[in-house]
C-alpha positions in Angstrom: 57.5 44.9 -16.4 55.4 46.6 -19.0 52.0 48.0 -18.1 50.3 45.7 -20.6 51.8 42.7 -19.0 50.8 43.9 -15.5 47.3 44.4 -16.7 47.2 40.9 -18.2 48.5 39.4 -15.0 45.9 41.3 -12.9 43.1 40.3 -15.3 44.2 36.6 -15.0 44.2 36.8 -11.2 40.8 38.4 -11.0 39.0 36.0 -13.4 36.3 33.8 -12.1 36.9 30.1 -12.3 33.9 27.9 -13.2 33.4 24.8 -11.1 31.8 21.8 -12.7 31.6 18.2 -13.8 33.6 16.8 -16.7 33.9 13.6 -18.6 36.8 12.0 -20.3 35.9 9.6 -23.1 38.1 6.9 -24.8 36.8 6.4 -28.4 38.8 3.2 -28.8 37.4 1.4 -25.8 34.2 3.3 -25.2 35.4 4.0 -21.6 34.0 7.0 -19.8 35.4 8.6 -16.6 33.6 11.5 -14.8 35.2 13.9 -12.3 34.5 17.2 -10.5 36.7 20.2 -10.3 36.6 23.7 -8.8 38.2 25.0 -12.1 37.0 23.5 -15.4 39.4 25.7 -17.4 42.5 24.1 -15.9 41.6 20.5 -15.2 42.2 19.0 -18.7 45.8 20.1 -18.8 46.5 18.7 -15.4 44.9 15.3 -16.2 46.6 15.1 -19.6 50.0 15.9 -18.0 49.7 13.2 -15.4 48.5 10.7 -18.0 51.5 11.5 -20.2 53.8 11.0 -17.2 52.2 7.7 -16.5 51.3 8.8 -13.0 47.5 9.4 -13.0 45.9 7.9 -9.8 43.0 6.4 -11.7 44.5 3.1 -12.8 41.8 2.2 -15.4 42.1 5.6 -17.1 45.9 5.4 -17.1 45.7 1.9 -18.5 43.4 2.9 -21.3 45.6 6.0 -22.1 48.7 3.8 -22.2 47.0 1.2 -24.5 45.2 3.5 -26.9 47.2 6.7 -26.8 46.2 10.4 -26.4 44.5 10.7 -29.8 41.7 8.3 -28.6 40.7 10.6 -25.8 38.3 13.5 -25.6 37.5 15.9 -22.8 34.1 17.5 -22.3 32.4 19.7 -19.7 29.2 18.1 -18.6 27.9 20.8 -16.3 29.0 24.2 -15.1 27.9 25.2 -11.6 26.6 28.6 -10.6 29.1 30.6 -8.6 28.8 29.7 -4.9 30.1 31.8 -2.0 30.7 28.9 0.3 33.4 26.4 -0.7 31.7 23.8 1.5 28.4 24.1 -0.4 30.2 24.1 -3.7 32.1 20.9 -2.9 29.0 19.2 -1.7 27.2 20.1 -4.8 30.1 19.0 -7.0 30.1 15.6 -5.3 26.3 15.2 -5.7 26.4 16.2 -9.4 29.4 14.0 -10.2 27.5 11.0 -8.8 24.5 11.9 -11.0 26.7 12.1 -14.1 28.5 8.8 -13.3 25.2 7.0 -13.1 23.8 8.8 -16.2 26.9 7.9 -18.3 27.7 4.6 -16.7 31.1 6.0 -16.0 33.9 5.4 -13.5 35.4 8.1 -11.3 38.5 10.0 -12.3 
């Protein structure tokens, strides 16, 4: 393995992941779904993959994706949380903020 590749792998492993709240919008149906994640950078790929496979656990989101197709969907980060040492505190804050954004946007849960 080259030293450049080793450095790239080490940098990836050391990067800080940003926890936060995200929204998925369907422009065709005006549907909105809000979720929380410990890593905003990775969640969109994970969700899009499960939707393409037809296996996303949120039935209303999966139905909208199947009906309208991927071009009708947009992903947006609603809020990034400050880094938190305690996973328990971070998870509690994520739940609280997700509820806030669901009420604010009139959205369902992902």
